[in-house]
C-alpha positions in Angstrom: 131.5 136.7 105.1 131.4 134.5 102.0 132.8 131.0 101.3 132.3 127.8 99.5 131.2 125.0 101.8 130.5 121.3 101.4 127.2 119.8 102.2 126.6 116.0 102.7 123.8 114.6 100.6 122.5 111.0 100.0 124.7 110.9 96.9 127.9 112.4 98.3 129.1 115.9 99.1 127.8 119.0 97.3 129.3 122.4 96.9 127.5 125.5 98.1 128.1 129.2 98.3 127.4 130.7 101.7 127.3 134.5 102.1 126.1 136.9 104.8 126.5 137.3 108.6 125.9 134.1 110.6 122.9 134.3 112.8 120.8 136.4 110.5 117.5 135.1 108.9 118.2 132.4 106.3 117.6 132.5 102.6 117.9 129.5 100.3 118.7 130.4 96.7 118.0 128.0 93.9 120.0 128.5 90.7 118.9 128.5 87.1 119.8 125.9 84.6 123.3 127.4 84.1 124.2 126.6 87.7 126.4 127.8 90.5 128.7 130.5 89.1 130.0 134.1 89.8 126.7 135.7 88.6 124.5 134.0 91.2 127.1 134.5 93.8 126.9 138.2 93.2 123.1 138.1 93.4 123.3 136.2 96.7 125.8 138.7 98.0 123.3 141.5 97.2 120.5 139.6 99.0 122.8 139.0 102.0 123.5 142.7 102.2 119.8 143.3 103.2 120.5 141.4 106.4 120.3 137.7 105.6 122.6 134.7 105.4 122.2 133.1 101.9 123.0 129.6 100.8 123.3 128.7 97.1 123.7 125.0 96.6 125.2 123.3 93.5 122.1 121.3 92.6 123.9 119.5 89.8 126.5 117.9 92.1 125.8 114.5 90.7 127.0 115.6 87.2 130.3 117.2 88.2 131.7 120.1 90.1 130.4 123.7 89.6 133.7 124.5 87.8 133.4 121.5 85.5 129.9 122.4 84.5 130.4 126.1 84.1 130.0 127.8 80.7 133.2 128.1 78.8 132.0 130.9 76.5 130.5 134.3 77.0 126.7 133.7 77.4 126.1 137.4 76.8 126.5 136.4 73.1 123.3 134.7 72.0 125.2 132.1 70.0 127.3 131.1 72.9 124.2 130.9 75.1 122.5 128.6 72.6 125.6 126.5 72.4 125.7 126.0 76.1 122.1 124.9 76.4 122.7 122.5 73.5 125.7 121.0 75.2 123.7 119.0 77.8 122.5 121.6 80.3 118.8 120.8 79.7 119.5 117.1 80.1 120.8 117.9 83.6 117.6 119.9 84.3 115.4 117.1 83.1 117.2 114.5 85.2 116.9 116.5 88.4 113.5 115.0 89.3 111.7 115.4 92.6 113.1 112.1 93.9 116.5 113.7 93.8 115.6 117.3 94.6 113.5 116.5 97.6 116.2 114.8 99.7 118.7 117.4 98.4 116.4 120.2 99.7 116.4 118.5 103.1 120.2 118.7 103.1 120.2 122.3 102.0 117.7 123.3 104.6 119.7 121.5 107.4 122.9 123.2 106.2 121.3 126.6 106.2 120.0 126.1 109.7 123.5 125.6 110.9 124.4 129.2 109.9 121.1 131.1 110.1 118.9 132.4 112.9 116.2 130.1 114.3 112.9 130.9 112.8 111.4 131.3 109.3 113.4 131.3 106.1 113.0 132.6 102.7 113.5 130.9 99.4 114.1 132.4 96.0 114.5 130.5 92.7 115.3 131.3 89.1 114.2 129.4 85.9 114.2 125.8 87.1 115.0 127.1 90.5 111.5 128.6 90.8 110.1 125.0 90.7 112.5 123.9 93.4 111.5 127.0 95.6 107.8 126.2 95.4 108.4 122.5 96.2 110.5 123.6 99.2 107.6 125.6 100.5 105.3 122.6 100.4 108.0 120.4 101.9 108.7 122.7 104.8 105.4 124.6 105.5 106.4 125.4 109.1 109.8 126.8 108.0 109.4 128.6 104.7 107.7 131.9 105.2 108.4 133.5 101.8 109.0 132.3 98.2 110.2 134.3 95.2 110.0 132.7 91.8 111.6 134.6 88.8 111.2 133.7 85.1 110.3 130.2 86.3 109.4 127.5 83.8 107.2 124.4 84.1 105.5 125.6 87.3 102.3 124.2 86.1 102.1 120.8 84.4 99.5 118.1 83.9 101.5 115.7 86.0 100.3 114.6 89.4 103.3 116.1 91.0 103.1 119.5 89.2 105.1 122.1 91.3 102.1 124.4 91.7 100.2 121.7 93.6 102.7 122.2 96.5 101.2 125.6 97.2 98.2 124.0 98.9 100.3 122.5 101.6 102.4 125.6 102.2 102.0 128.6 104.6 104.3 131.2 103.1 103.8 134.3 101.0 104.7 134.3 97.3 106.1 136.7 94.7 106.3 135.6 91.1 107.7 137.6 88.2 107.2 135.7 85.0 109.0 136.3 81.8 107.0 137.7 78.9 106.0 135.3 76.1 107.6 132.4 77.9 106.8 129.1 76.2 107.7 127.3 79.5 105.1 129.4 81.4 102.3 130.5 79.0 99.4 132.7 80.1 97.2 129.7 81.0 99.9 128.4 83.3 100.3 131.8 85.0 96.5 131.8 85.5 96.4 128.3 86.9 99.2 129.2 89.3 97.3 132.2 90.4 94.2 130.1 91.0 96.2 127.7 93.2 97.5 130.6 95.3 94.1 132.0 95.8 92.6 128.6 96.6 95.3 128.1 99.3 94.8 131.6 100.7 98.4 132.5 100.2 99.4 136.2 100.1 101.0 136.7 96.7 101.8 138.6 93.6 101.8 136.7 90.3 102.8 139.0 87.4 104.2 138.9 84.0 107.1 141.4 83.6 106.2 143.0 80.2 109.0 142.8 77.7 111.3 140.7 79.9 112.4 137.4 78.4 113.2 134.2 80.1 116.4 134.6 82.1 116.0 138.4 82.6 117.7 138.5 86.0 121.0 137.0 84.7 123.5 139.7 83.8 126.0 137.1 82.4 123.6 136.1 79.6 122.0 137.7 76.5 118.6 137.5 78.2 119.5 140.1 80.8 117.0 143.0 81.3 118.3 145.5 83.8 114.9 147.1 84.5 113.2 143.8 85.1 116.1 142.5 87.2 116.0 145.5 89.4 112.3 145.2 89.8 112.8 141.6 90.9 115.3 142.7 93.5 112.9 145.4 94.8 110.0 142.9 95.1 112.1 140.2 96.6 113.5 142.6 99.2 110.0 143.8 100.1 108.7 140.2 100.4 111.5 139.2 102.7 111.1 142.4 104.8 107.5 141.6 105.4 108.0 138.0 106.3 111.5 137.6 107.7 112.2 141.0 109.2 
């Protein structure tokens, strides 16, 4: 089963992609900066095939529909990818601050609960979505049992609401696969994230995928790295198997 659904939020309805058999353990999938599109739907379908029901919300619902914001060019061409990001995509990312993403996450979690089994849920996030996934774990410590973060950026900042600080209030297990030579997640940030995970006593992996650039999971872009993407799927499946069943 897969369908587009509408979720009420504090700022109007938001689209979301729902896939998997109802009544299975739930997974909340946070998109990258490119947004809700066929590529992430295919990824969600693959996760659902492991025995989960997966919800992929359109986090940029305040800026337009998923179709209106979707890339018009082929992002597998580096020039087209650069043009897309130069067209306002990063402005949307910057504007999606915790005061917006927090209430939205409440709405996503409530919607997932309508379709998933009672009990713990998993969260997986890509690029900016890794930040949202970590924040969700801190916001719902009694619900989120597993967090995957893949080529995440800005997980550690100097701000008082840095995403990595949410780890302290969470109770889940984590798996991070960072991009190599990623300016948005340099070695010192990876180390600081690891220190936060250790201090919180959270089971985790926190690795840099050698040679894999930012965006390596996304087969519809020039950043795609098949080996790294498959490794991410293997590690995510193992994480969910350990924590969600």
